[in-house]
C-alpha positions in Angstrom: 0.2 0.1 0.4 1.1 3.4 -1.3 -0.4 7.0 -0.3 -0.1 8.8 -3.9 -1.1 12.7 -4.2 -3.8 12.5 -6.5 -5.4 15.6 -7.9 -9.1 15.0 -9.6 -12.5 13.5 -8.8 -13.1 9.3 -8.6 -12.3 8.0 -11.8 -10.6 10.9 -13.3 -8.0 11.0 -10.6 -3.9 11.9 -11.7 -1.2 10.8 -10.2 2.0 13.3 -9.5 4.4 11.2 -12.7 7.8 12.9 -13.8 9.4 11.6 -17.0 8.1 12.3 -20.0 3.9 10.6 -21.9 6.6 7.6 -22.9 9.1 6.8 -19.8 7.3 8.3 -16.8 7.7 7.3 -13.1 4.7 8.2 -10.2 5.9 9.4 -7.4 4.3 7.5 -3.8 5.2 7.7 -0.1 5.6 5.2 2.2 3.1 6.6 4.7 1.0 9.7 5.4 4.3 11.1 7.6 5.9 10.9 4.5 3.7 12.0 2.3 3.0 15.3 4.4 6.4 15.6 4.5 6.7 14.9 0.8 4.1 17.3 0.4 6.1 20.5 2.1 9.5 19.5 -0.1 7.8 19.9 -3.1 5.5 22.5 -2.1 2.5 21.2 -3.9 -0.8 22.5 -3.7 -4.3 21.0 -4.9 -3.1 17.3 -4.4 -5.0 14.6 -2.0 -3.7 12.2 -0.4 -5.2 8.6 -1.7 -3.7 5.4 -0.6 -3.6 2.6 -3.6 -3.2 -1.2 -3.3 0.1 -2.6 -4.9 -1.9 -4.9 -7.6 -3.0 -1.8 -9.1 1.0 -0.7 -9.8 1.1 -4.4 -10.7 -1.5 -4.1 -13.4 -0.1 -0.3 -14.3 3.5 -2.0 -15.5 1.5 -5.2 -17.1 -0.6 -2.8 -18.9 1.7 0.4 -19.9 4.2 0.2 -21.5 5.0 4.2 -20.8 5.1 3.2 -17.4 8.4 2.3 -15.8 8.0 2.2 -12.0 8.2 4.4 -8.9 9.9 7.1 -6.8 9.5 6.7 -2.9 9.7 8.8 -0.4 10.8 11.6 -2.8 11.8 14.0 -0.4 14.7 11.8 1.8 15.0 8.2 1.0 14.3 8.8 -3.1 14.3 4.8 -4.3 13.5 4.0 -7.6 11.3 0.9 -7.6 11.4 -0.8 -10.8 8.2 -1.4 -13.8 10.1 -5.7 -13.2 10.1 -4.8 -9.3 6.4 -4.8 -9.3 5.5 -7.6 -11.7 
């Protein structure tokens, strides 16, 4: 389970990503506390924390060629979790 900054409503939610349209990573946090620290670090506005299951990222890794992984706790650990690790 990850905490993700999202913007939008219901099925129209968008994740915070980095990269390009054909090679992107999603920024995620390990806890709500880390989310709050990262939110301040990134100076985000209008984003809301959303819990996202590992299963969603597994499905994304299987079905989206442009998705290349996750960036965990960008403000501190800055760990990259590759697409292959999610499979």
